[in-house]
C-alpha positions in Angstrom: 0.0 0.0 0.0 1.5 3.4 -1.0 2.3 5.7 1.9 2.1 9.5 1.7 3.4 11.5 4.6 2.4 15.0 5.5 5.1 17.0 7.2 5.1 20.3 9.1 4.3 22.3 6.0 0.8 20.9 6.0 -1.2 20.5 2.8 0.9 21.8 -0.1 0.5 21.6 -3.9 3.3 19.1 -4.0 1.6 16.9 -1.4 -1.7 17.0 -3.3 0.1 16.0 -6.5 1.8 13.1 -4.7 -1.6 11.9 -3.3 -3.2 12.2 -6.8 -0.4 10.1 -8.3 -0.7 7.5 -5.6 -4.5 7.3 -6.0 -4.1 7.0 -9.8 -1.8 4.0 -9.3 -3.9 2.4 -6.5 -7.5 2.7 -5.1 -6.3 2.8 -1.5 -3.4 4.7 0.0 -2.2 5.4 3.6 -1.6 9.0 4.6 0.5 9.7 7.7 0.0 13.2 9.2 3.1 14.4 11.1 1.5 16.1 14.1 1.1 15.3 17.8 -2.0 17.5 18.0 -5.2 15.5 17.4 -7.2 18.5 16.3 -4.6 19.6 13.9 -4.4 16.1 12.4 -8.2 16.0 12.0 -8.1 19.4 10.3 -5.4 18.4 7.9 -7.2 15.2 7.2 -10.4 17.1 6.3 -8.4 19.1 3.7 -7.6 15.9 1.8 
């Protein structure tokens, strides 16, 4: 399963492109959000 990691920069155009490429290749991907704050992770996840 492809893994996409979100760093401290949050959701960037480069990250969105990486997610798009991964989803084109596969129907299911895993996204890891690099934050210790649960509310921040939920907010970033909602942006995807």
